[in-house]
N, C-alpha and C positions, 0 to 999 in steps of 0.2 A: 520452436517451430515458426518459420517465417511464412507469412501468407503469400500465396501465389496469385497472379492475375486470373481473373475469371476467364474461362475458356468457353466460347460459344458452343452450344451443343444443339444439333438439329433435333427437333421434336417430331414424333410420328404424326402423319397427317390425321386430322380429325375424322375425315370421311373418305370413302373409297372412290366413288364416281363410276363404278362398273354396274353391271346388272345386279339387282337385288337377289340375294340367295333365298332359297325356300325357307331358311331358318330365321325365326324371329330374332332381330337384334336385341341384345340385352340393353335396357335403358341405362344411360350414363348417370351415375350417381355423383352429385356434386360433393366434393370433400367438405367435411364439417370443420369449421375453425374452432380451435381450442384456445381461448384467450390467454390462458396461463402460458402455454408452450409457444404461442405466437409472440407473446411479450418477451419470453426468454430468448427466442431466436432473434428478434429485432435487436435486443441488447448485445448479443454475441456478434451480430453483423456489424453493429456500430463499433465495437471494440476491434474487430478485424479489419474493417474497411477504412475507418477514420482514425485509427490509433487512439480511440477514445478510452476513457477509464470507466469501468463498470460503476464505480461509486458516484460518478457524475451522470451517467446515462440512465441508470435504473430509476432513480427517484422521479423524474418527470414522466417516464413511461408508466410507473405505478400510479402517479396522480391522475393521469389520463384514464387509466383502466378503472380507477375507483369511481369515475363518473357514472359507470354502469352499476346500478344497485345490486346486480347479481354477482358482482366481483367482490368476494368476501375477504376478510383478513387472512384466512387460511390460503386463499389463492395467491395473495401477495407474498406470504411466507414461502409457498412452494416455488413461485417464480424466482424469488431471491435465492433460494437454495439451488435451483437449477442453474442459474447464471454463475454464481460464485463457486458452486461445487464443480461445474464443468471447467471453469477457468483454472481452479486450483489443481485439478487432476488431469489437465490437458495432456501432459507428457505421458502419464500412464495410459490414458485412453488412446493416444496416438499409437503407442506400442501395441495395444490390443487390436485396434482397427487394422494396423499394418499387417498383423498376423492373419487377418480374416479376408484380405483382398489380394488380388493377383497383379497389382500395379503399385508403383511408388506413391506415397502419400501426396507428393507434390503434383501428381497428375490428377488428383481428386479435386474437383472444384471446391473452393472454400465454403460456399453455402451448403453443399452436400456434406462436407466434413463437419460443419457446425451441427447439422441435424444428427449425424451419426454420433458425435460427441455428446449431445444432449441425451440421445437414446442410451449410449453407453453409461452415462452417469445414472440414469434412472435404473438401469439393470444392475450396475455394480456398486453404486454408491448410495442408494436409497432403499427404502422398504416397499417401494411400489411393486406390486405383483408383476411377474414377467410378462404375462399376456397383455396387461394394461400398458406396460412400458413400451412394448413392441407396437401394439396397435395404435397408441397415441402418437408415437414417433412416425410411423408410416403415414398416418393421417396428416400430420404436419408436413411431411415430405410431399404429399399429394397437393397440399395447398400452396406451398412455396416453391416446389421444384417441378411438379408435374408427375403424371402417372408413370412415365418411363423410369425416371430416377427414383421414384418411390419404390419400385420393384427392387432396385439395387439396394436401397436402404433396408428393405425388408429382409433380403437375403443375408446382408452383413449382420444385422442385429440378431437374427436367429442363430447365427454362428456364435456371436458374443454371448448369447443367453445359455450356451451349452456349459459354461463354467462360471463360478462365482469369482470375486476379485482375487482371493488368495490363489485359486486355481490358475487364473490367468497370469498372476505375478510369477508363479513358479515356472510358467512356460516362457514368458517373454523377457524376464530379467536374468542376467547371468548370476551364478552363485557369488556370494560375497567374497569367498576365498579366491575366486578367479579374477574378479574385477570389482573391487569394493566401491569405487566411485560410481561406476555405471549401475551397479546393483542398487545403490542408494538413490541414484537419479531416477530410475524407473519406479522403484518401490514408493518413493516419496514425492515423485512428480516435480523435480527441479532439474533445470539444465545441468549437465555434468560440470561445466565450469563454475556454476554457482555453488554446487556441492563442494567442489575443491576449495573455492575461496572462503566459504563459511567454515569449513573444517580447519583451514589454516588459521583463521582468526580465532576460532574457539579453542583449538588445541585438544589434547586428550584423545580418547579412544572412540570406539564405535557407539557406546551408549549415549554419550553427550551429543554427537552429531545427529543421531537418530531422534533424540528428544527434541532437538532444535528444528529439524525438518518436519517432524510431526506437528510441532507448535505452529509452524508457518502455515499448515493446512487446516488449522482450527479457526472457527469463526470468532473474531475478537469481540469482546464486550465494547459497548459504547461507553466511553469515559467522559465525564463532565468535569469542568473546573469551576469552582466558585472563586471569582476574582476578589482577592482580599480587599476589605474595606467597602465592598459593594454587595457581596453576598457571602453566604457561609455554606459549608458542606451540610450542616444540619438542615438549613432551609431547602437544599436540593433533595436531601433524603426524604424529607416530609412531602415535598412536591411530587416526587416520583412515586413514593409509597414504600413502606417498609418491606413489603413482600416482593418488590420489584427492583430494589436498589441495595447496594452494599457500599460501605465506606471504601475509599482508596486503600491500597495496600501500603503505600509509602508516603504519598503526598497528603498533607492535612487539608488540601483544597479539593481533593478528588472524590468523586462519587461514581460508582460503576452501575450502569443500568443492566443488571444481571438478567432481566427478562425481556430485554429489548425495549422497544418503544420509540416514540418520536421526540427527540430533544427539542425541536422547534415548538412543541406544544407547551413547554414550560415557560412561565412568565419571566423568570430570571434570564433565560436564554434569549427570549424575544427582546428583552430590554437591554441586552448586552452586559448584564451584571454577571453572567456566567456564560460558558461556551463549551464546545466539544474539544477536548484535547487529551491526547494520550498521556498516561501518567509519566512515561519516560521523558516526554517533552517538558512536562511540568518540573520534573526533577532537575533538568538541565538549567532552566531559567532560575529556579530556586537556588541552585548551587552557586551560580555566578553572583547572585544577589547577597549571598551569605559570606563570601570571602572578605576578610577584613582589609581595608585600605587606610593608610595613614593620611591625615590631612583632609582635604576637601573630598566630598562625595556627592556632588550635585548635578553631574552631567553624565548620562548613560546613553549608549548607542546600541541599537539593533541594526547591524549593517546589511543583513539579508532578511528583511522583516516579513516578506510575504509567506503565507497568506494572513499572518497576524496573530496566531495563537500564542507564541512565546512573547511577542511584543505586547499583547494585551496583559499577560501576567506580569511581565517586567514593569509595564506602566503602572499597574496597580501597586506593586511592591515599591516602586520609586515614589509614588504619590504619598505613601505612608511615611516617607523620610523627607518629603519636600524636594525630591530630586526631579530633574527634567529628563525626559526620554526623547531622543530623536530616533525615529523609525524610518529607515531608508530602504527602498525597494526599487530595483532596476526596471521591472516590467510595469507599465502603467495600470494594467488591469489588476495585477496583484497588489499594487499600491492602494487601489480603491478598496480592496478587501481589507487591507490593514486599517485604512481609515474607518471602515465600518466596525472592525473589531475594537478599535480604541475609542469609538464615539461614546461620550459620556464619562470618560475617565476623569476623576476629580482633580488629578494633578496636572502639571504642565507637560505638554507633549507636542510634537510636530511630526507629521508624516511628509516625506519628500520622495520624489522619484529621482533616483541617482544611481550611478554605476559605482559599486563599492571598490572596483579596481582603479577608478579615476575619480576619487571623492571630491566633493566641493568643500569639505571641512578642512581646517588647518591641522597639522600634526600636533599631537599632544593635547587635543581638545577635550578628551573624555576621561572619566575616572573608571568606567566599566564599559566593556565592549563585548557584545555577543556577535559571533560570526557563524551562523548556522548555514553552511555552504551548500550550494547545489551539489547533488551526488547521484549515484545510481539508484538510490532508494531501496537497496537490498535489505534494509532493516525493517521495512514496512510491507513485506510480502504477504502478511496476513490480511492487510487491508486492501492492497492492490495486487491481487494474484497475477493479473496479466503482465505486470512489470517483469516478472521472472522470464517470460517468453520474449519480451520486447527488447530487453537489454542485451548487449553483446560485450565481450571482453574489451573490444576496441573502444567502447565508451569511456573507459578509464583514461585513455589517452587524451580525450578532450576535456574531461573534468579535472585531471591532475593539475595542469598549468593554471586553470582558473582558481582552484582551491588554494594553491600556493600563493597566488597573487592576492587573493582576498585576505588570507591570514597575514601576509606581510603588511598590507594596508591597515589591518586591524591593530597590529602591533605599533604601527606608526601613529595611528589615531589616538592611542591611549597615552596618558602622561606617565612619566617615570613614577613607579610605585603603584600604578593602576593595574587592573587585571583584565585579561582577555579570555573569553570562553570560546574555544574552537569546537564546533559541534557538527556532526553529520548523522543522518538517518541511514547509515550504512556501516556495517562492521568490517568491510573489506579493508585489509591492512594498507592497501595502496591509497585509500582515501582517508585513513585515520592516522595511525602512528607514524607512517612513513612521511606523510605530508608535514606533520609537526616537526619531526626530526630534521627533514630537509631544510625547512625554513629557519629553524633555530641554529643549525650548523652551517647555513649558507651554502648548501649544496646546489649545484646547477649553474648553468652558464650565466655569468654576470651577477650571481647572487653573492651576498656577503652575510656573515654571521650576525645574528640579532642579539642585542644585550637584553636577555630575558631568561627566566628560569621557570621550569615546570613546578606547579604547586600540586601537592597531593590532593586530588579531588574527592577522595573517599570520605573524609570527615564531614564534607558538606552534603553528603547523602546519608545522613545519620539513620541507622536502623535498617538500611538496605543491605541484604547479605550478598555474599559471593561476588564481590567487586574486584577480585583479582589482586595482583601485587602492586597496583598503582604505578606511577602517580596518576595516570589517566584512568578513565572508567569506561567500561563497555557493558551496557545493559543487554539482556537477552530475553526473548519471548518465553523460553522454557524455564528460565530461572527466576525472572522477575515479573512476568505477565505484562511486559511492556514491549513497544517496538525496540529494535536493536539500536538504540541511540548510543552515540559515542561522545565523550566530553574530555577535552584537555583544558585545564586552567593554567594560564601563563601570566606571570607577573613581569612587567617591563622593569628592568634594572638600570638602564642607562640609555 
């Protein structure tokens, strides 16, 4: 759903100006501000108005709210659930709201729609009692929208409250047999084109795609990485506490904060000896580091290093072998994040700001190259639920040429016998296998075939099940508990 510009609305006058009536005027009650719902509304407005990401907007709002001693941990948890739950289920709630109003959604002012969506989530997606969900939402509307539009909010939410989520889904979603993609799109709150793309990449029947879409709507665990040589998973497990942490499923460096918590409170994280990193991202970096290369193995490159998670793990692995890591990032602010992530690494490294499609290094300079290219991010919808509504199919047209150019430069940067890891946080075939095949076979105007061969990546993710037929690897949230990371390992042969 695309945001529409705000439409100015005239508010009713506060007073009359005529003769007083004989009836005593009812005193005006000032609306009461609910800090939890106000915070959630502010976060949704930032996402809608500024194209901000909730995971960046919410933490500072919560820090500010915690300055009030009355704002408790349970309030922070509720605010977080309201924001992320509303964003994840936005498509479903839009369909329900649309069924309850007599105008197109695009004619509803975005702030009004945000209040309605927050109310719908409380009614259909939480255990908040109906009367409390409606009254709290109407009170929020009075504060941020005014009395006139609060009446509209009240009327719509009372219609929504007439049915539970399953009841509404039966009303607003077409039967699966009539239109499978639209049914899944509304039931699981994904744009139809995303459902189609994920289904194509996943293959199989209904059960698999439903499991994947459901996994996209689950709150992901916070996963830590113990940077080898600087920290251990055992240290992190002890620091988090046995009751609140679990070992990683696949990575020996991973620890899952099963009960939530604040990673920045951990000493190892503050000191940069550990960090927050999805286990799929860890597996990609580890796989590249494990591939055998003949001869020298002293120069590694991370060609799209921001914000620094994979670079920090690669740097730690390289340091154990006495290898040098060059971390390159085009955007200066992201390069600074890389510098912060690598600070204190015991081995040699350098962070530079450079465009990977016009690199400053000479061809054949490196033994290992990771190119984790910019992409649509459809593999991380658990963490960034707003991305599913922000992306459009046409975005693939702008990412495609860049992804191919970066992979070609990566294959140029590695020496003969060296290895390149092409990675994306998107399972879309147009960003994964199609890009690799086009580059290796020289498809496209002015392109020439590359002397390189695909390596079977599966043996370098030992113990990870359901990796497909190879030689490339696609991870999945519902199968592996990770983001949907893709990896192709390629050895340059000439």
